[in-house]
N, C-alpha and C positions, 0 to 999 in steps of 0.2 A: 613265375612273380617276381615282384620285389623285393617281397618279404620272406626271410627264413624264421617259422616260429618256432627254430631252437634258439635263437637269438634273445627270445622271450621266456623261456625256461623258468627263471627264477618269476617270473609274474605268475605264469600259468601253472608252475606246481606241477612240473611234468613229473616228478620222482612220485609226487603224494599221490596221482593220476593214475601212475603205474601199479601202485601198492595197493589203491583202491581194487582196479582191474586183476589183479592179480594176487590176493591173499597172501601168497608163501613169501611174498617181499613184505609183508608188513612191518613184520619182525625186525628186518632191520633199518627200514625208512620210518618206519614211526616208532621206535624205541627211546627208551628213557634218556641212553645214551647219545642217542642221535640229539634228542631236545637240549642237552648239556651242551651240545656243541655250539646249539644256535645262538645265535649275536642281534642283539636288539638293534644295535646300529646299522649292522648290514641289513633288517629287514626294514630297518628306518627310510633305508634308502630304496631297497625294493620297493615298498610303499609308496613313495614319493615317484616312482619310476611309473609304478601301475597309474597313479593319476594324473601323469604325465600323457601315457596312453589314453586313459580314458578323453583327456581332453583334446586328444588327437580323434578320437574313435567318433565322438559326440560333439562335434563343434557346435558353439551356439551362435559364433558370428559368420557371418556371408550368407547365411537363411533367412527366410522368411519368419515370420514371428511363429507361427504354429510349429513348425519345423525347430526355431531353436527352443520352444518349447520341449517339446518332444525329447532333444536331444539333454536336455537339461536334466529332465526327469530321467532318463535312462542312465546319463555319466553318474545321478547320484544313487541312485539304487548298485549300478553297478562297483561305484565308489564303497560305499556303505557292505555290499553283501561280498566285495571280492578284496579290495582294497587293504579295507582297514582290518579283514582278517588277517593279514599278512605280517603277525608276529609271531614270537618263538611259541606261544601258548595259543592262539588262532588256528595258524596254519595247519594242526595236525587233525583241528574238528573243520576243516573245509570239506573233507569227503567220507 
């Protein structure tokens, strides 16, 4: 494979996903101390990276009109429901 998903853990929220799957981890990962360490500046960069990924995953150029409309719809959906949640407050509510 050409892609290592571990390179995208900040966007994919690997830690939070693990905590969702394993409730015993929720105490450390979703704690108020963890939220206090969160940096909105860093999260802005993560959101931007997420938006770039959405553009790559759902390109609107170089496809037929129907494909471009579908790609734009999917990009908007995943940006709203995933990338826009990448804030210090929102990220803990993703799972």
